[in-house]
C-alpha positions in Angstrom: -4.9 -4.0 18.7 -5.6 -4.9 15.5 -5.6 -3.2 12.5 -8.8 -1.9 10.8 -10.1 0.9 8.8 -13.1 3.1 9.4 -15.2 4.3 6.7 -17.4 7.6 7.0 -19.6 10.6 5.3 -19.6 13.7 6.3 -21.8 16.7 4.9 -24.6 15.0 3.6 -22.3 12.6 1.1 -20.1 15.6 0.0 -17.5 14.4 1.6 -16.2 10.5 1.6 -13.1 9.5 4.1 -11.2 6.9 5.7 -8.7 6.5 8.8 -6.4 3.3 9.7 -4.5 2.0 11.9 -1.9 -0.5 10.2 1.0 -0.9 12.8 0.7 -4.7 13.0 0.8 -4.9 8.9 3.9 -2.5 8.6 5.6 -4.7 11.4 4.9 -7.9 9.1 6.1 -6.3 6.2 9.1 -4.8 8.1 9.8 -8.6 9.4 9.3 -10.7 6.7 11.3 -8.6 4.3 14.0 -7.3 6.9 13.8 -3.6 5.8 16.2 -0.8 7.2 13.8 2.0 8.9 14.1 4.0 6.1 12.5 1.7 3.5 9.9 0.5 6.7 8.5 4.0 6.6 8.4 4.4 2.8 6.6 0.8 2.3 4.3 0.9 5.2 3.1 4.1 3.9 2.7 3.1 0.4 1.1 -0.4 2.2 -1.2 1.7 4.0 -2.3 3.7 1.2 -3.0 1.2 -0.7 -5.1 -1.1 1.7 -7.3 2.2 2.1 -7.4 3.0 -1.7 -7.8 -1.2 -2.0 -11.0 -0.8 0.3 -12.8 1.8 -2.4 -13.3 -0.8 -4.8 -16.3 -2.3 -5.6 -16.3 -5.7 -7.1 -15.1 -8.6 -5.1 -12.6 -10.1 -7.3 -11.3 -6.3 -7.7 -7.4 -5.6 -7.1 -5.5 -2.7 -7.0 -1.8 -2.5 -7.7 0.3 0.8 -6.4 4.1 0.6 -8.6 6.7 3.2 -7.6 9.6 3.9 -9.6 11.8 6.2 -8.2 15.3 7.6 -8.7 16.6 7.1 -5.3 18.2 4.1 -3.8 15.0 2.0 -3.2 14.9 1.9 -7.0 10.5 1.1 -6.6 8.1 -0.7 -4.5 5.2 -2.1 -5.6 2.2 -2.8 -3.6 -1.3 -5.0 -4.4 -4.9 -4.8 -2.3 -8.2 -6.4 -2.6 -11.3 -4.8 -1.8 -11.2 -6.6 1.4 -8.2 -4.8 2.7 -5.6 -7.3 2.3 -2.4 -6.0 1.0 1.1 -7.2 0.4 4.2 -5.3 -1.0 8.0 -5.2 -1.1 10.5 -2.9 -2.1 13.3 -3.6 -4.8 16.1 -2.9 -2.5 15.1 -3.2 1.1 18.2 -1.9 3.1 18.7 1.7 2.0 20.6 3.5 4.9 20.2 7.8 5.0 20.8 9.9 7.4 17.8 11.8 8.6 16.4 14.8 6.7 16.6 18.6 8.1 13.5 17.7 10.1 15.4 15.1 11.9 13.1 12.6 10.2 13.3 9.5 7.8 14.3 11.0 4.7 11.6 9.2 2.4 11.3 11.8 -0.1 15.0 10.9 -0.4 15.3 7.3 -0.5 12.3 7.0 -3.2 13.2 10.0 -5.5 11.7 11.4 -8.5 10.2 9.3 -10.9 6.6 7.3 -11.9 3.7 6.3 -9.5 1.0 3.6 -11.6 -2.0 2.7 -10.3 -3.2 -0.7 -12.1 -6.9 -1.5 -11.4 -7.7 -5.0 -12.1 -11.8 -4.8 -12.2 -12.6 -8.0 -14.3 -12.8 -6.0 -17.4 -11.2 -7.1 -20.7 -8.2 -4.4 -19.9 -6.8 -3.1 -16.5 -7.7 0.5 -15.9 -3.9 2.3 -15.6 -3.3 5.5 -14.0 0.4 7.1 -14.2 1.6 10.2 -12.5 4.7 12.1 -11.8 5.7 11.5 -8.2 6.0 15.3 -6.7 7.9 14.7 -3.6 8.4 10.7 -3.3 7.2 10.9 0.3 3.9 8.9 -0.7 1.2 10.8 0.6 1.7 13.7 -1.1 1.9 11.8 -4.1 -1.0 9.3 -3.8 -2.9 13.2 -3.1 -1.9 14.6 -6.7 -2.4 11.4 -8.4 -6.5 11.7 -7.3 -6.7 14.9 -8.4 -4.6 14.4 -11.8 -5.7 10.9 -13.1 -9.4 10.2 -10.9 -10.3 14.1 -11.0 -11.3 14.1 -6.8 -9.7 16.9 -4.7 -8.4 14.9 -1.8 -6.2 15.1 1.1 -4.1 12.3 2.1 -2.3 11.7 5.1 0.5 8.4 5.8 2.8 8.2 8.6 5.0 5.4 10.3 7.1 5.8 13.4 9.6 3.3 14.4 11.0 2.5 17.9 14.9 2.4 18.9 15.3 -1.0 18.4 13.7 -0.4 14.5 10.5 -2.3 15.0 7.6 0.0 14.3 5.9 1.8 17.1 2.8 3.3 15.0 1.3 3.5 11.8 -1.8 4.4 10.1 -3.2 7.2 7.4 -6.2 9.1 6.5 -7.7 9.8 2.8 -10.5 12.5 2.9 -11.9 13.2 -0.6 -14.6 15.8 -2.1 -17.7 14.9 -4.2 -18.0 16.8 -7.2 -21.1 18.3 -5.8 -19.6 19.9 -2.8 -20.1 23.4 -1.7 -17.9 26.0 -1.1 -18.3 26.0 2.6 -17.4 22.3 2.9 -14.7 22.5 1.4 -13.4 25.8 3.2 -14.5 23.7 6.8 -12.6 21.0 5.6 -9.3 23.7 4.5 -9.4 24.5 8.5 -9.8 21.5 9.7 -6.8 20.2 7.8 -4.5 22.9 8.7 -5.1 22.1 12.6 -4.3 18.4 12.4 -0.7 17.7 12.9 0.9 14.2 11.5 -0.5 10.7 11.5 2.1 9.3 13.8 1.8 12.9 16.5 -2.5 11.8 16.7 -1.4 8.4 17.0 0.9 8.8 19.8 -2.1 11.0 21.7 -3.9 7.5 21.6 -6.2 8.8 18.9 -8.5 6.1 17.1 -9.7 5.9 13.3 -12.5 7.1 14.5 -11.2 9.9 16.3 -9.2 11.1 13.4 -12.0 11.5 11.3 -13.6 13.4 14.3 -11.1 15.8 13.8 -10.8 16.1 9.9 -14.8 16.3 9.7 -15.4 18.5 12.5 -19.1 20.8 12.4 -19.6 18.6 8.8 -22.2 15.9 10.6 -19.8 12.8 10.3 -21.5 9.5 9.4 -19.7 6.5 10.2 -20.4 3.5 7.5 -18.4 0.9 8.9 -15.3 -0.4 10.2 -13.3 -3.4 8.4 -10.3 -5.3 9.2 -6.8 -4.9 7.3 -3.8 -7.2 7.2 -0.2 -8.1 5.5 -1.8 -11.2 3.6 -0.4 -12.6 1.0 -2.2 -15.2 -1.4 0.8 -17.1 -2.7 0.7 -21.0 -2.7 2.5 -24.2 -4.0 0.0 -24.4 -6.0 -0.3 -21.3 -7.6 3.4 -20.9 -7.9 3.0 -24.9 -10.0 0.5 -23.2 -12.5 3.3 -20.2 -12.9 6.1 -22.4 -13.8 3.8 -24.6 -15.9 3.2 -21.6 -18.0 6.8 -20.4 -18.5 6.7 -23.5 -20.9 8.2 -27.1 -22.2 11.6 -25.4 -23.0 12.4 -23.7 -19.7 11.1 -26.7 -17.7 13.4 -29.0 -19.6 16.4 -26.8 -19.0 15.9 -27.0 -15.3 15.6 -30.7 -15.3 18.7 -31.2 -17.7 20.4 -29.5 -14.2 19.6 -32.3 -12.7 19.0 -30.5 -9.0 15.9 -28.9 -6.8 15.2 -25.4 -7.7 13.7 -22.6 -5.2 11.2 -20.4 -6.5 10.7 -17.0 -4.1 7.9 -15.2 -3.7 8.7 -11.1 -3.8 5.0 -10.3 -1.9 5.8 -12.4 1.3 9.6 -13.9 0.8 8.0 -17.2 1.2 10.4 -19.9 -1.0 8.9 -22.7 -3.0 11.3 -25.7 -3.2 11.0 -28.3 -6.6 12.6 -31.1 -7.0 13.3 -32.9 -10.3 10.4 -35.3 -10.1 8.4 -32.6 -9.5 9.4 -30.8 -12.5 9.2 -34.1 -14.8 5.3 -34.0 -13.4 5.4 -30.0 -14.3 6.8 -30.8 -17.8 3.9 -33.1 -18.7 1.1 -30.4 -17.6 3.0 -28.5 -19.7 2.8 -30.2 -23.2 
């Protein structure tokens, strides 16, 4: 089944909501970065949240970056999403191994630790918008919920989940974001709170076979949900040899000359998709001309 996001409103647009299934996306990230189960869960949640937040962007070329810097052994994660819900991301330490938490689940909170969440929106303006909040639990969903309330003043509920198979591949992944608009009436708030109390974890809903639309129907029950659209989402890196070449040229003549003087080919790695690009000494000499 393909990964996709359902976008909806409810209660005469007093609520906007997003739900998605992202198993393929998270499995691609796991495979590309060879992540341990707890890192797969942490990065998978951030990728899933990033995909839905990317789909909120208005402009075709808008880009969202989520950066987590934490005291836990993962150390940090970065996820980038565009308005078409293409996402990519990586963890600084992909091989963290931890015992399960007291509930017998993957201990994402301990792996991430305490620290900071940065949300950077490049909307094509002179300066990007940067929102920064303190991590609340390191569990990602709680931290995004707090970010929306503290930085964007939008009361939100975020649910994210990744469930692993015994062979450490991804069995289920997905999430939801439900947001109250400023004009939301009291009865809408109360009804949403009641509905949220009845909802179990995202992964248990996915295990029951619930689709993103059915998850939203549970969350928005009794509030006249209207589905706006469905959009595909995927792990997708836009790196290329041409882009990497431009990056090398931009570092300047002195550094490129030093690489040439070493007399051997260099290899450049893309953090996001782990792809390597190799450049011969002759190619470096061509870049030196371009850098002048």
